[in-house]
C-alpha positions as CSV (number, residue, x, y, z in Angstrom):
1,M,-164.5,99.2,65.0
2,Q,-165.0,101.1,68.2
3,P,-162.5,99.7,70.4
4,R,-159.6,99.6,67.6
5,F,-160.4,103.3,67.3
6,N,-160.2,103.8,71.0
7,T,-156.9,102.0,71.2
8,I,-155.4,103.8,68.5
9,L,-156.5,107.3,69.9
10,R,-155.3,106.5,73.1
11,T,-151.9,105.5,71.7
12,F,-152.0,108.6,69.6
13,L,-152.4,110.6,72.8
14,L,-149.9,109.0,75.2
15,A,-147.4,109.0,72.4
16,S,-148.1,113.0,71.9
17,R,-146.3,113.5,75.2
18,W,-143.1,113.1,73.8
19,G,-143.7,116.5,72.4
20,M,-142.6,117.8,75.7
21,A,-139.3,116.0,75.5
22,P,-137.0,118.9,73.9
23,F,-138.5,121.5,77.1
24,F,-137.4,119.1,79.8
25,L,-134.0,118.8,77.4
26,G,-133.8,122.7,77.3
27,L,-134.3,122.8,81.1
28,I,-131.1,120.4,81.7
29,V,-129.3,123.0,79.8
30,A,-130.9,126.0,81.9
31,L,-129.5,124.2,84.7
32,L,-126.2,123.9,83.5
33,I,-126.4,127.7,83.3
34,V,-127.2,128.1,86.6
35,L,-124.4,125.8,87.5
36,A,-122.2,127.8,85.8
37,Q,-123.4,131.1,87.4
38,F,-123.5,129.5,90.7
39,F,-119.6,128.8,90.1
40,R,-119.0,132.3,88.7
41,G,-120.8,133.9,92.2
42,L,-118.5,131.9,94.2
43,A,-115.5,132.9,92.6
44,Q,-116.4,136.1,92.7
45,A,-117.4,136.1,96.3
46,L,-114.0,133.8,96.6
47,I,-112.1,136.7,94.9
48,A,-113.4,139.7,96.5
49,F,-113.5,138.4,100.4
50,P,-110.6,140.1,101.7
51,G,-112.4,143.5,101.1
52,M,-115.9,142.3,102.3
53,D,-117.6,143.7,105.1
54,G,-120.5,141.8,106.7
55,S,-123.3,143.4,104.6
56,A,-121.4,142.4,101.4
57,V,-120.3,138.7,102.9
58,M,-124.7,138.2,103.4
59,L,-125.6,139.7,100.0
60,A,-122.7,137.3,98.4
61,V,-124.0,134.1,100.3
62,L,-128.0,135.5,99.4
63,R,-127.2,135.5,95.6
64,L,-125.5,131.8,96.0
65,V,-128.6,130.8,97.9
66,D,-131.0,132.2,95.1
67,L,-129.4,130.3,92.4
68,V,-129.6,126.9,94.4
69,L,-133.4,127.7,94.8
70,V,-133.7,128.6,91.3
71,A,-131.3,125.1,90.7
72,N,-133.9,123.6,93.0
73,L,-137.0,124.5,90.8
74,V,-135.4,123.5,87.7
75,V,-134.8,119.7,89.3
76,M,-138.4,119.3,90.6
77,I,-139.8,120.1,87.1
78,I,-137.1,117.9,85.1
79,A,-138.1,115.0,88.1
80,V,-141.8,114.9,86.9
81,G,-140.5,115.0,83.5
82,V,-138.8,112.0,84.3
83,E,-141.6,110.7,85.6
84,I,-143.6,110.7,82.9
85,Y,-141.3,109.2,80.3
86,L,-139.5,107.0,82.2
87,P,-141.4,105.4,85.0
88,I,-139.4,103.8,87.7
89,A,-141.5,102.0,90.3
90,A,-144.8,100.6,89.0
91,P,-144.8,98.0,86.1
92,Q,-146.7,99.3,83.6
93,D,-150.0,98.0,81.9
94,E,-150.4,98.8,78.4
95,N,-154.0,100.8,78.8
96,R,-152.3,102.6,81.6
97,P,-150.7,106.4,80.8
98,A,-147.0,106.7,82.2
99,L,-147.8,109.3,84.8
100,A,-151.0,107.5,86.7
101,G,-150.2,107.7,90.3
102,M,-146.3,108.4,90.0
103,A,-146.7,111.9,90.1
104,D,-148.0,114.0,93.4
105,F,-149.0,116.8,91.8
106,S,-150.5,118.1,95.1
107,G,-147.4,117.7,96.5
108,L,-145.3,119.2,94.0
109,K,-147.7,122.3,93.2
110,L,-147.2,123.1,97.1
111,K,-143.6,122.3,96.5
112,L,-143.1,124.7,93.4
113,F,-144.6,127.3,95.3
114,A,-142.5,127.0,98.4
115,S,-139.8,127.2,95.9
116,I,-140.8,130.5,94.2
117,S,-141.8,132.0,97.7
118,A,-138.4,131.1,99.1
119,I,-136.6,132.9,95.9
120,A,-139.0,135.8,96.4
121,A,-137.9,136.1,99.8
122,I,-134.3,135.9,99.3
123,D,-134.9,138.9,96.6
124,L,-136.6,141.0,99.1
125,L,-134.3,140.1,101.6
126,E,-131.4,141.3,99.0
127,S,-133.3,144.4,98.4
128,F,-133.5,145.1,102.1
129,L,-129.8,144.6,103.0
130,N,-128.9,146.8,100.2
131,I,-132.0,149.0,100.8
132,D,-130.0,152.9,99.9
133,P,-129.9,152.2,96.5
134,A,-132.9,150.2,96.0
135,D,-135.7,152.0,94.6
136,K,-138.4,152.1,97.6
137,S,-141.5,151.4,95.1
138,D,-139.4,148.3,93.8
139,V,-139.2,147.2,97.2
140,L,-143.2,147.7,97.9
141,W,-143.7,145.8,94.1
142,D,-141.4,143.0,96.0
143,I,-142.8,142.4,98.9
144,L,-146.5,142.7,97.4
145,I,-145.3,140.4,94.9
146,L,-144.1,137.7,97.8
147,M,-147.3,138.2,99.9
148,T,-149.1,137.1,96.6
149,F,-147.0,134.1,96.2
150,V,-147.1,133.3,99.7
151,A,-151.4,133.8,100.0
152,S,-151.7,131.3,96.6
153,G,-149.8,129.1,98.2
154,V,-151.6,128.7,101.1
155,L,-155.1,128.7,99.1
156,L,-153.5,126.0,97.0
157,A,-152.5,123.8,100.5
158,L,-156.2,124.6,101.5
159,M,-158.0,123.7,98.5
160,D,-156.1,120.8,98.4
161,R,-157.0,119.6,102.1
162,L,-160.6,120.3,101.4
163,A,-160.2,118.1,98.3
164,V,-158.8,115.1,100.3
165,G,-161.7,115.4,102.8
166,R,-164.3,114.9,100.4
167,H,-162.8,111.5,99.3
């Protein structure tokens, strides 16, 4: 009786991962929204280009880079979803979860923090280029948030390195 119960429970738990599928489908829609925003920003930059000075061009490019980084973040999260639902590399054993050995969550955490830190840095750089109308306390908060992301990423990398050292 116990092995049958374990098999049923394992099957139920592995099937429950499909509850995340609507979220990943929503992220695909969000990626399309970011894509549309990117092309809208690119069109606006092209139309306004003849009247732009150097700092306005830099701001327009930074906004586009910011959107690319956000899209990259969404794609990374979607890729993990693909690995959960549609494993590609290794043949699956019925007792082995689809995710086992497929996703490097340590690397993913660091990539996510790097992307988030880069997005925060781009926003901070936009604030510095547009410093006159910017509220100085908002810029200080942006710096604090960026430093928090960077420190968190460094601490995560250090913890991963310490954990690998133990194994």
